[in-house]
N, C-alpha and C positions, 0 to 999 in steps of 0.2 A: 355525567351524573344525570339521572332522570327522575321526574316525579311520577308516582304510580297511583292508580285509582283503585286498586284492589283493596277491599276492606275486610273480606272474609279471612279469618285466621286459618292458615294451612299447617296442620300438624305433620311433622316429618319424623318417620321412624327409620333408624339406620338398619341396613341389612347387615347380616353377619358374613364377614369375608374371611375365608380360611387362611390365606397367605397374609403374613405381616405386611403392614402398609408403611413403607419408608420412601418418602419423596426426596430423592437426591438427584445428582446430575444425570444419572443413567436413564431416568424416565422423562426428562424434559420434553424430548420430541415426541413422546408417546401420546401427548394430549390430542394430537390430530387424529388418533385412532379411537377416541372415546365414542362408543355407540350413542346414537341420538337419544335413546331412551334414558341413558344415564346423564347426558347433558341436560335433559329436561328435569331430571331429579335434582341435579345441583342447582338449577334455577329456582328451586323452592327453598333453598337454604339461606339461613341467616348466620353470618360469620362475624366474629368480633376478635380482633387482635390488639388488645390493649398494650400500650407501650409509649415510647417517646418518638423522637424524630425518625428513627430507622423504620418504625412500623408504617411510615407513610409509603415506603417502597411496596408494601403489599397492596396498597390501594392504587398508587400510580401505575404499577405494572398491569393491573386489571383494566384500567381505562385504555392503555396503549394496546393491549391484546384485542380489546373489542374493536379498536380502529383497524387493527391488522386483519382480524377475522371476525366479522359481525356475528358469527355463530355463537360466540362467547359473550353474551350480553351481561352487563353488570350494572349495579346501582351502588354508588359509593356514599357512605354516611360518616358523620362524626357526631358523637353525642347520642341522642335518642335514636334507637333503631327505627327504620321505616316499617310500615305495615307489611303483612304477609303478601306474597305474590308468587306466581309460577312463571313469570316472564324474565326475571333477572336474578342472578346471584347477588345477594345483598352482602357486600364486603365493607367493613369499616372498623371503627374503634369507638366503643361506647364509653370508655373511660381512659384517660391519659395517666400514665404512671411509669416509673422506672423500676429498678430492682427492689425498691421498698414494697412493691406489691406482694412479694413473697418473702422478703427478709423481715417484714414486720407482721406479727401475728394478727394484729387488729386489721391490717390491710387484707390479709388472707380471708378473714371473716367478712369483710366488706364485699369482697368479690363473690362470696357465697350468697350474700344478700342480693347482689345484682342478678345472679342466676335465678334465684327464687322469684324475685320481683318480676323479671322478664317472663318467666314461665307462667306467672299468674295472669299475664295479659292474653294468654292463648297464642302468643307469637313468640315462642321460646328461641333462645340461641341454639343453633344446631352444632356449631363447631367453635371452639375458643382455643386460643394459644397466646403465649406471651411474645411480644415483639421486642426482642433484646435491643438495647442500645450499646454504648461502649462500657457496659457495667462490668465486664470481665477484665478491663485493662486500664480504665481512666482513674483519675484523681490520685491514686496511690500506685506509683511505679513499682516494679519488682523490688522487694526488700524483705526484711525479717530474716529468719533462719532458712537456709537452703533445705528443700525437701530431700530427705535421703533416698527416696525411691526414684524420683524423677530428676534429681540433680538440678533443680531450678527453684527460684524464689517466686512466690506468688504476688499478684498485683490485683487491682480492681477497686471498686467502690461499693459501700453498703450503707447508703443513706437510709436513715431511720432504722438501722439494725440495732440490736440490743447493746452492742458495744460502740456504736457510732460509725462514722464513715471511715472504714479501714479496708486494707487489702484482705482477700479471702482465698481459701484453697478448695480442696475437693470434699473432704469429710471432716468429721469432728476431731479426728486425730491431728488435723492441721492447725487447730486452735493454738497448739504449743508453738507453731512456727509463725503464725500471723497475729496472735493475740485476739483473734476475732472468733466468736462462737458460730457465726454463719458461714456456710460453705455451699458448694454446688449441691450437696445433699439437701440443703434447706430448700433450694428451688425444686428439686425432684419431689421432696416431701409435700411441698405446697401443691404441686400439680396433682399428686396422688390424693390429697385431701379434697381438691375440687372434684376430682373423678368420683371419689367415694360419696361426696355430697350429692352428686347427680344420680348415682346409682341407688342410694338409700331413699331418695325422694322420687325415684322413677321419672326423672327428668330426661328428655331426649337429648340433652346437651352432651357432646363428646369433647373432652380436652385432649389436645395434641401437645407433644413435646417439640421444642424448637432449639436450634442452635443460633449463634449470634453473628455480629458483623465481622468482616475480614477486610474492611476497605481502608483502614487508617494506615496510610503508607509510612507514617512515622514509626510504626511497629513492625514493618516488614524486615525480616532478617535480624530480629532482636530477641532478647530474653522474654520481653513482654509478649511479642507475637507468638513465641514458642509455647509459653505457658497458657496462652489463649487456646492454642491447638489441643493441648492436653485436656482442657476443660470441655472442648467440643467432643473429643473422643470419649470422655467420661459420660457425657449424655448419650452418645451413640451406644456405648457398651451397655448402659443401663436399659435403654429401650430394647436392645436385642435380647435381653434376658427374659422378656415376656412378650409373646407374639401378639397379645391383645393391645400392646402399646403402639401408638402411632407417632411417627417422627416426620416433621417438616424440616429438612436439613438445609436451612438458609445458607449456612457457610459453604457447604460442599457445592451447592448449585452455582454459587458465584465464583468459586475457585476454578471452574471449567468454562472453556469458551464454547461457542456454538459449533465450532469445528472439532470438538473433542479433545482439546489440549488443556492439561492442568497446569496452573501456575505454581511453581514451587520456589521458595526463597530459602536462604540458608543463614542461620545464626552461627557466627563464628565464635563459639564459646571456648576461648583460649585455643588449644590445639584441636578441639573437637568441632566437627561440622554437623550442625543439628538442623535438618531441613524441616520446614512446615509450609502449609498451604497458605496462599494469599490471594485476594481477589484478582481474577484475570484482568489485564489492562483493557481488553475488549469490553468487559462488563462495566467499565467506567466511561464508556462512550455513549453518545445519544444518537437518535435517528433524525434525518431530515424528512421532508414530505414524501420523498421517494424511497424511504426506508434504507437509505445509505448511511453509513457510519460517519458521524461528525464529532468534534470535541464536545465534552461534557459541559453543560451549564448547571450549576448547583440549583436544585429546586427543593431542598430540604430533607431529602431522604439519604443524601450522602453517596449515592451510587448512580451509575449511568442508566439510561433508559434501556440499553441492551440487557443489563442485569435484571432490571425490574420485570421485563417481559419474560425472561427465563423463569423468574419466580412465579409469575402469573400462570404460565403453562403448567409448571409443576403443581401449583395449587389446584387447578382444575382436575389434573390427574388424580391427586389425592382425594379430593372430594368425591369424584366419580367412583373411586375404590370404596370409599366409606358408604356410598349409596348402594353398593352391591355389585359393582363391576368387578369381575375376576382379574382384569388387567391383561387378559389374553388378546392378542392381535391376530386375526385369522389371515391366511393366505388369500390374496385376491387374484393373482395371476401367476402362471408358470410358463417359462419358455424353455423348450427342450433344444439342445444343440449337441453336435458330435465333434469329436476331435478333428481338427482341420476342416470342419463343416462338411465332412463327407456324407454323401447320401447313398453310398455304395460300399458294401462289405462283401469280401469273398467268402465262399463256402469254407467253413473250418477256421476262418480268421477271427480274431477278437478285436473289438473296437470300443473305446470309452465314450460314453454319453454323460452329459451333465445337464442340470436343471437350474435356471435362474429364477429365484422366488421373489415376488413383489407383494407387499412392501418389504424393504430390507429389515424393518422392525418387527416382522412377523415373529410371534412367540415360538412357533415350531416350523422351521424352514426345511425339515427333512421331507423326502418324497418316497413314494412306493413305486418301484420300477416294474414294468410288465411288458410283454410283447403280445400283440394280436396277430396271429399267423394268417396270411392271405394265400397267395399262390406259392409263397415260399415259407420257410420256417427259420426261427432263431430262438435263442434263450438269452436271458439277461440276469445279472446278479443284482443283489440288493444295493450295490454301490454303482450300478449303471454300466457294468462291463458286459457288452453283448458279444455273443459268439454266433457266427453265421451257420445256418443249417442248409436246408434244400434251397436251390435257386428259386427266385421269384420275389414277390412283394410281401413286406411285413410292415406292421405299424408299432412303433415304439411309444410307450405310454408312461408318463410321470404323473402320479396322483398325489396330491397333498396329504401328508400324514395326519394333519390336525383335524380331519373330519369335515373340513369346509366343502369338500366335493370338487375343488378346483383341480383341473388337470390340463395337460397339453400332450399333443401327439406329434409324431414325426414319421413320414413315409420313408421307407428304406428298401433299397434293392439288394437282394442277396444274389451275387453273380457267380457264374461258373468259375472254376479254377482257371488260372492263366494257361494259355497255350504258348509254350516257349518256341523261339526260333531254333530250327534244327540245322540249317545251312544257309550260306550266303555265297553268291557267285558275282565277282567283280568283272565288269566289261567296260568298254568305251564306246562312244558314238562312232559308228563305222568300223568298230573293231580295231582302231589304230592303237598301236603300242610304241610308236616312235614319233617324236615331236621336236620341232626346232626350238632352240633356245630363245626365250623371250616370248614364245607363243603359249596358248592355253589349250587344254584338252578336257572335254566333259567326260567324267567317269560315271558309270551306272552300277547298280547292284540289284540282283535278284534274290529275294528272301523267301525261304520255304520253312514251314508249310504256308500256304496262302491264308490259312485261318490263324496265324500267329496273333496273339493278343496285342503285342507291341512290335510293330514292324519298323520302328524308327532305327536309324543308323547313325553312327559317328564316323566321320572321315578323318584319316591321318596319312602322313607320308613318312617313310623311313629312307633318308638319304644315304645312299651307299657311295658310289663314285661321283654322282652328280647331286645337284640340289634343286628343290622345288618347294612349293607351298600349295595347299589345297583349301578350298572354302568349305563351309558346312554343307553346301549343296553339291559337293563333289567336283568342283571346277579346279583342275590342276593348272598351276602357273609354272612353266619351265624356267629355271633360273640359270644354272650352269651345266655344261655338258656332262654326261655320264649316266649311270643307272640310278633309278629310284624305285622304291616299292610303294604302291598305293594300297592302303588298308581300309576296309569297311568292317566295323564292329557292331554287333547287335546292341540295341539300346535297352533290352529287357533284362540285362544283368546276367545272361547265360554265358557270356564270354565267347560266343560263336563269332568267327571272323573269317575273311578271305583276303588274299593278297594278289595284286597284279603288278608285274615288273614292267616299267616303262623306260624307254631309252630317250635321252635328250641329246640332240645333235646340233652342229653349227656353232659359229662364233659371233656373238652379239656384243657390241660395245655399249654398255649402259651409261646413262647420264649420271655423273657424280656430283654435280652442283648446278643450281639455278639461282640467278640473282635478278630481281626486278629492278629496272632502271626507269626513273621518271625524268622528264625533261627539266634540266637545271636543278635536279634534286628536289623538285617541288613536293611538298607534303600537304598542300591545300588545293582545292579546286572550288570555283564559284558555282553555286547551283545553276544548272542549265548550260554550263560551258563544258567543253571537251578537254581531255588530257590524254595524250598518246603515251602508253607504256610499251616498253620493250623488255625482253628477257635475255640475259647472257647465259648460255648453256655451256657447261664443261663436262667432258673434254670436247674440243671442237670437232673431233671425229666420231662423236657418239652416233651410233647406228640410227637412232630416232631422236633428233634434237627438238621435235615439236613440243610445245606446251599447251595446256588448256587453261584458258583465262576464266576467272570467276570473281564475284564480289560477295563478301559476307557482310550484310547490312547490320549495323549496330544501332546507335542513336540516330544515325542519318541513313541515307540510301543513295545508290548509284547503280548504273548498268555498264556493262563492258562487253565489247564485241570479241569474236574469236581472234581478231587481230590485235587486241589490247587497247582499243580505243574506248576510254571511259567517259561517261556523261554524268555530271553531278546531278543528284536528285534532291531529296529533302536535306536540310542542314543537319550536321552531326558527324559522328565517327563511322567510318566503314573500313573494311579490311580487304585489300586487293590480294588475290591468290593466283600464282602461276605454278601449275603442277606438270611435271614431265609426263608425256603420254606413253613411255615405255614402262617396264615393270619395276623400274628402280625405286619408285616411290618418292623421288626427290622433288622439291618444290621450294617456294619462297613466298613470304607474305610481306605486305607493306601497309602500315596504318596511314589513312588519309582522312583529312578533315574537309567536309563539304560546308562551305561558308555561304552566308547570305550575300547577295549582290550589294556592294557598298552604295550608300546614299550620300552624295557629295553635298557640301554646304553651298547654298545659292546666294545667301545674303547675311550680312552682319550689321547690327545697329548698336553703336556705342552710346551709353547713357551714364549718368551719375546719380548717386543717392540724392533724392530731392530735386533732381534736374539742375543742380548747381554748375555753373560754368565759370565762376570767379571765386578764387580763394586767396587767402593771405599767404605770404611767404612763410615757410616753416610749418604750415598746417598740412593735414592729409585729407584726401578725398577718395572714397571708394567708387571705382568705376565698374560698370557691368556691361556685358555684351549679350544681345539677343540674337540667337543663331536660328536661321531657317534653312530647310524645313525642320520641324521639331524632331523628326525621326532620322536626322542626319546620322550616318554611322559614327563619325567622330566629330562631336560638337565642340571639342576643346579649341581654345584660341590662344595665341601667343601675344602678350602685351608688350608694347614698346612706346617710347616717347620721342617725338621729333622736336627738339628744342628750336624755338624761334628767337624772339628777343629776350625771352626768359629761359629758365632751366628748371628741370624737375627729374625725378626718378620714379619708377613704377615697379611694383613687385609682380611676381608670377600670378598672384591672385587679383591683380588690378587695383592695388592700393597705391594711389598717386601721392608723392611727397613733394610739395612745392619748395623750390630752392631760392631762385632769384626772381625779381619781378619782371613781367613781360608776358609774352604769349608762348604757349607750347601746344603741340598736337598730340593727343593720346590716340594710339592706333591699336586695334585688335585685328589679328590676321589668323585665318583658318589654319588649323594644324594638319588638315587632311590632304594638303597638297593642291587644293583647288585654287589657291592664290587669292581667294576672296578676302577682302579686308574692308575696314571702315575706320575713319578717324573723327575726333571731336576736338574743337579748339577750346583751350582753357586759358583764362587770363589770371596771372598771378599779380596780386597787388604788393605793396611795400613789404619788405622782408620781415619776418617775425623775430623777436628777440627771445632766445631760448633761455630756460632756467639754467643757472650755473651751480647753485648750491641750495640746500634746504637744511634747516635746523629745527629740532622738536623740543618742545617744553611742555610740562604738565602744570595744571592748576596748583599753585602753592609750591611748585617745584618738587612734589612728592614722587617717590619711586616705589612706594608700597601702597597696597589697597586691599581691603578685606573682601572675602568672597561675597558676591551678590551686590557689591557697591559699585558706584559709577565714578569715573574720573575724566575731566575734560582735558584734551590735548590741543596744542596750538602748533602751527608751523610758520616759520619765517623764511621767505623766498628771496633770493638775490639772483640777478639784479632786481631792484624794486620796480623797474619799468619793463620787466619780462612780459611778453605778449600774453601768455596764459599763466594766471596766478592761482588756478584751482589745484587742489591736491587730492590724490587717491589714498585713502587710509586702509590699512589691513593689519591683521594680527597673525603672527606666526606662532602656532601652538607648540609649547615646549613641554616642560614637566607639568605646567598648569594649562588653563584654558580661559579664553575671554572672547568677547565680540566687540566690534567697534563700528559706529555709524560713519557716513561720509562727511559728517560734521565734526568728527574727531571725538565723539563721546563714547568712551569705553565702559563696558559692563563686565566686571570680574566674574569668572565662572568658578573653576575649581582651583584648589591651592597649588602653588608652584610658580615657575618662571615663564613669562611669555615675551615676545619681541614685537613691539609696535613699529610699523613702517609707514613712512609718508613718501609718496612717489609723485614726480611731476607728470602732468597730463599732456605736455606739449611734444612728446616724442623724443625729448632730449635724453631720456634714460636716467635722469638724476633721481636719487632716493637716498633716505637716511633711516637709521633704526634707533629705538629707544628701549632699553631693557627694564622690565617691570616685574616686581614680585607680588604675588597674590597670597594673602595670608588667610588661615582659617579664622572664622569669626569668634569673638569672645562671648557673643550674646547667648546662644543655646549650647550647652556643653553636654557631655556624656555622663556627667555626674547626676545621680538620681537616688531616690530611696530604693533600697534593696527590694526588687520586685518579686512577688510570688508567681507571677505569670511567666509563660514560656512563649517566646517569639521565634518563629522559624519559617522558611529558611532565611538566613541573613548572612551575606548579601543575597539578592534575588533579582531576576529580570524585571519584576514588577508586582508579583503577587506574594503577600506575606500572610501568615496565619498566627493568630494570637490566642493561645490556650489560657483562658482566665482562671482555670481551676474553679475554686469555690466562690471567687469574687463575684459581686454584683456591680457592674459598671453603670454609671449614670450618663457618661458622655465620653466620646473618644474624639481627639483632634489630632491632625497631622500638619506639622509646620515645615516650611522650607528652612534652609540654613539661615536666612535673613529674618526669620520670624513670621513670615506670611502664612496664614492658615490656607491649606490646599484641600483639606477634607474636614468635615465635622458632622457627626451623627450620634444618635442615641441607640445603643444595642438593644436587641429584642430581649425581653426578660427571660432568664434561663438559658440564654445562648452561651454555649460553652466554648466552642472553637469559632473564632470570628475571622472571616476572610477580609483582608485589607488589599484592595486592588488599586495600585498606583501605576498601572501599565501605560497610562496617558502622560505620566510625568517624565521629565528628563532624567538622565543618569546623574547620580550624586548622592549626597547625604540629606536625610530628612529626619524629623523627630516625631515619635508617636507619644501623645500625652493622654493617659487613661485616668479617668476620674471615678473614684468610688466615694461612698459616704464617709469612710474613715481616712482615706489617704489618696494621694494621686501619684502616678508613676510615669517616668519618662524613659523611652527606649530610643536609641539612636539606630537608624537603619540605613542601608546602602543599596541603591538601585544600580545594578551593574549589568550592562548588556554587551 
C-alpha cells in the first residue's frame, strides 16, 4: 500500500468494447499481454468491491501481483477512497457488508448514495462489484421443499431480508420452496438498479456481476456445494443474455489450477452422481519468498495466495478490456520447420512444413504460406504442403495472419530426381575365389552408373554347402568347408544386386570352450600387486588355442599383458576377458576386485571409563581400546581377561563384570592378525551382594488412578544389605498409558491398563511388576447444553473448526481432562468460523467451553495422531 501525492481529480471515461467481457479461468494468463497504453489506463481507475472477509482476496492478490511483477502497481484502501492518480490502480472496499447490501432495499439505496457522493468529489468510482462471502451456503443448510427443476434443496443466508435470515433459491417461484421472498434474482435486480442509477445520472461508474466462494471444503461433494454451483451458473447465464453485462467469475477462476486443471468433486445423491466444481487444492497454497508453493496460512480471505494472484491477473485483464483493449494478443515470433527438418526436396516431391507461433496465447495463430522462387521453383498450399518444381534454391515464407507483419523464412534446395543404380559387379582383392576355412577374404563391388545418387551397398552371404559370415564392409569370414554365395545389394531401393561364388577349403578345429583360471581361485588383487591368469582352451587339439587378454575397467582399474599377467590399479571392480583368437568367438570373463593395501595395527592402548582401575565385586566397568594408526584397515579388537588373584568376565564390547576380589588383567588383541595387544591391570575389591528379590507397593495400596493424576510407588529390596539398593522404574503401555519418574512418581495418561516395573540396577536381572488401572476422570464430562454450534473435524490431528452460526461468543476456553486451561481467547466480533489450533498439544481428550451472553456450551474433542 502506498501514499500518493496526486490531488488533481482524473475523470475516466470507459471505452466501448464490442466483445462481451467475461473474466474467467481462460484469460488468467492473458494479463501479461496487456498493451502498455491500457495498463496506464487501468492505473487511473478507482475500484471498490464491497463485501465481507472474502472481498479481502481481491486486495491481497493485487499486492502479491505487484511483488511478482512491478508493472502492475496498486494502492489498496479500506473506507474512504484515495485521491485520483495515474500511477496506481486503486483497489479497495469503501463499505463493508454482506448479502444484505442487495437483499435489503434500504441498503440498495444507500449504495446509490455512496456512488452519488463519490461522484460529487470529482473522484468517482470507475468499477464496482459485490464481493460474495458464504452467502449462498451458510447459516441455513439445504432444506425446505426440493426444487422440481433441479432436484435439489436450497441453502444460504439472507440477513436483513424482508423475511429474515432464511435459505433462498433462484427466482420468485422458489419462495414456495424456501418461504423466502429474496432469491438470486434479487441480487441481479439490485446490480441492474445500480447500473441504471449510474446511467441516468451520467456517472462513469460501471457495475460488474460476480460469482462467489468455492473454498469451503465442508461443502465439497455435498448437496450444499451442488446448489451453490447452480446459483453460480444462474449468474453466468444471466450475464450471457446481454453482451453489455460484465462478469468477474471469482468461482471459475479458483476452480482451475495454473497448469489448466479443473477440480471437480461429486455429490453422491442416492444412486445419482452429481459433479460440481470446487476450489483447486493448489489455489489453497501460499508462496514463499522464491515463489514456490508452501502450505496455506489463513490471513482472512479464506483462500491461498496462489488463488488470490490468479484473481488479480484476471482483474487487470478485465479492467484493461473495460478501458478499451479488444483483448487480442498479436503474434510476436514465428519459426518455420519442415518434416524431419529436411532442407532438401526432390523435384516433383511433396513435403510438409509447419510454423510454431509465439506467444502460445496469440489470438490468431494461423499463418499465410508462400514461396519466393530463386534459382529453383516450388509451390505451397495454405496448409504448408510444398511441392518441388525446378531444381535450385527457393525460400519458404510463413506470414502471421493477424496483420502483425511477423514472418519467418526457410531456405530450401529443390534437387534433381534420383539417379538409380543400374548394375553391381562383385569381386575380391586379388580376384581370389577360394579361401581356407578360418581365414578371411575382402570382397569388393563396382556400382554403375558412376553418377548414382545413392551408391551405398548392403553385403550378405547365402550358405550352400559351406558356411561363412560377412561384415557390413564386405569382409568374408570362412567358417566351414563348401560353397557360399557373396551378395552385394544396392542401398537405393532399386533391388539391383550381384552374386559371387566362393569356395571354402581345408579342415580347421575351432575352439569350443575357454575358461579363465586364477591362482588359488583368487577373486581379489591388491592395488599395485600382480596376479598371473591362465586360460584352459578346449578342445586340446584346437587349430589355434591362443587367446587375447584384456581388462574391462568398472569402478576400479587394472592392466593385463598378452601373457595374462594382471597388475591392480585403482580400487574397485574390473572384468578380466580371455577371447579365442580364431573365428569361433569363444571366450570367458572373470570379475575381480582391486583392493586397497591393508594398513596393519601398530599399537593398542587399553583404558576404562573415567580411568578407573579399581571396582567392587559384582560391579561392571566399560573398557575401551585406542587403536593406531587411525586408518588401520581392521581396527577391531578381541577382548579377554587373564584372571590373577581375582576373577572377572568381559563382553565382546569390552564391558568387564567383576566376580571375586583380587587382580585381573584386561587384554585387547588386534583382529587383523598383527598380534598387537595391550593389557590393563584391574583390582577387584570385596564381592558385591546382589539383589535377590523386589516387591512393589503404591501409596495407600491403591490399584486405580484417574487420568492426569499422580501416584507414588515404593520398592522393597532383599537382602537389605545388597550392595546396590537403587531401582530403575518403567511403565509398559497396555490399553492405557502413563509415565513414571526414577523416584517412582507415576503420572496417569489415557484410560486403560498399564504395567509398572521395578528393576535392580546391580546386573542381577531381578525385577517385578505391578498392574495399575487408569480411569476416565469424573470432573469434566461430555454432558452439556444442546449446542447450536458445529464442530469439525472431530477427532482431528490438531486443528478444529467451530462454526458458531448466529451466536456471538464472548470467550472461548480449552481445558485438559484434568481441568487445566490450555487456551483462552476472545473471538473477533462477527467471526463465523473459528479455527482452534491444538497442534502443540498431546494426543487425547480436551474440552472446549464457549461462552455467549445467554448460554455457555461445552464440546468434547479428541486429538488423534
